[in-house]
N, C-alpha and C positions, 0 to 999 in steps of 0.2 A: 504494500500500500504506500501511497505517496504522502508526504508530510502536508499539513494544512497550508493553504496559501492565504495570506492576510495582506491586503493592500495597505500601503504606507499611509494612506489618508483615512483609513478606518480607525475607530476608537474602540479597542477591545480591552476589557478589564483583565488584570494580570491573573486572576484566579479562574478564568473561564476554561472549561474543559472542552477541547475541540478534537473530534475524531479525525483519523487519517482520511485524506482525500477531500476534506472540506475546503470551501473557499469563502472568504469574506471580502466583498468588493468595496469600491470607492465610497467613502464617507458613511459607511454603515457604523452603527454603534451597538455593541453587545455588552450589556451591563454585568455587574458582579454576580458570581455564583451560577451563571448559566452553564448548561450542558448541551453541547451540540454533538450529535452522533457522527458516524462516518459518512462521508460523501454528501454533506449538507452544503447547500449553496445559499448564501445570504447576499442579496442583490444590493445595488447602489442605494445609499440613503436609507436603508431599512433600520428599524430600531427594535431591539430585543431587550425587554425589561429584566430587572433583577430576578435571578432564579428561574427563568423560563427554561423548560426542557424541550429540545427539538430532536426527534428521532432520526435515525439514519435514513439517508436517501431522500430527505425532504428538500423542497425548494421554496425559498422565501424571496419573492420578486421585489423589484425596486420600490422603495418608499413605503413598504408595509410597516405597520406599527403593531407590535405584539407586546401588550402590557402584562406584567406579572399578576397572578401566577399561572400564566397560560401553560398548557401541556400539549405538545404535539407528538403523536406516535409516529412510527416509521412511515415513510413514503407519502407524507402530507405535502400538498401543493398550496401555497399561499400566493395569490395573484397580486399584481401591482396595486399599491394603494389600499390594500385591505387593512382594516382596523379590528383588533381584538381588544375590547374594552375590559375594565376591571373595577368599575365603581357603579354599583347598582343604583344608588340614589345620589348622584354627584352634587356637591356644593363646594364652593370655594371658601365659605365662611361658616362658622357655627351660629346658632341662634342669637348669641350675645354679640355677634359682629366680629369676633376674633377670627383670624385666619386659621383654617384647618391645617393640621400637620399629620404626619403618619400615624399618630396614635388616636386620631379622631375618626377614623373610618377603617373598615375591614375590606381588604381587596378580595374580589371575587374573580375567579378565573374562567377562561374558556378552555374546554377540553376538545381536542380534535383527534378522532380515532384513525387507525391505520388506513392509508390509501385515500383519505378524503381530500377533496379539492374545494378551495374557496375562490370564487371568481373575482376578477378585478373590481376594485372599488366597493366591495361588500363590507358590511359592518356586522360583527358578531357581538351581541350585547350580553355581557356576563351577568349572572352565571348561566351558561348554556353548554350543551354537549353536542358535538357534530359527529354522527355515527360513521362507522367504517365504510369506506368506498362510496360515501355520499358525494353529491355535487351541489354546491351553492352557486347559482347563476350570477353572473356579473351584475353589480349594482344592487344586490339584495340586502335587506336588513333582517338578520336572524335574531328573533327574540324568544324562540322556544326550541327545545331539543329537536334535533333532526335525526330521523331513523336511519339505520344503515341502508345503503343503496338508494336512498331517496334523492331525487332531483327536486330542489326547492328553488323558488324564484319569487321576487316581488317584495313589497314593503307593506306589512311584514311578510317574510318569506313563508310560502306554503308549498306543500308537495304537489307537483304537477305531473311527474312521471316517476318511473323507476329506472335506475341505470345499473349496469353491471360493472365488473372490475375494469373493463376496458374503457369505461367512462362514457359510453354512448347509450342512448335510450334503448330500453328493451322492447322487444316485440311481444305484444299480448297475444298469447295462444289460446286464451279462454280457460275457464275453470281454475283460475289462480296460477296458471302456468305462463312463464315468460322465457324468452330466448334472447341471447345476445346476438345481434346480426353480424357482429365482427368476429367473435370467437366461437360461437355455437354453444357456449355454456348455457345451462338451463337453471332457472330459478323458480321458486314457488312462494306465493304470497299466503302466509298463514293467517293474517288478519289485516285490518286497515293500515297498521303501522309496522308490519313485520314481513320482510322479504328475506329468504335464505337461498343460498346456492345449493343446488341439488348435487349430491356427491355422485361421482362417476362410478 
């Protein structure tokens, strides 16, 4: 494996754990106590907050903002300009008018499961969990948990289709059966919010 590549203009805290083959590009900032797995790509101008974990083979595109305590499993795609928030009820000041500090609120994180993709310009409002292999369409605002394999879109985001591991919408074969037109993989819908891959 190759050593991590860190561009000279990036700002990476000294205690960040960076896996082999990872790249951190121009003007990106990676804060203290972060963990980046192997082959992670952090694009230009991206921000990764304190203690965020990013799984191996994930891609974080330009100017994405990942606020702590976000957790990304392996193979997650974060599109350009995506925001993962961390303050459920944001305020700059307390009721008495004093400025809030770190002890005045509790950070809530976004969890993104294996293989999921968040399209460009989307906002995931914490606390929320994005299911494995799901796809959030560009420009969406996610305010509720997203099931595995769901394609969600809109403001607020709602499920409009199912997608397979290849990322393309599945073909509805009827009676809860679906097929991936790209790979031929088969899926079965157990209920309104649950789709599972059929074992070969």
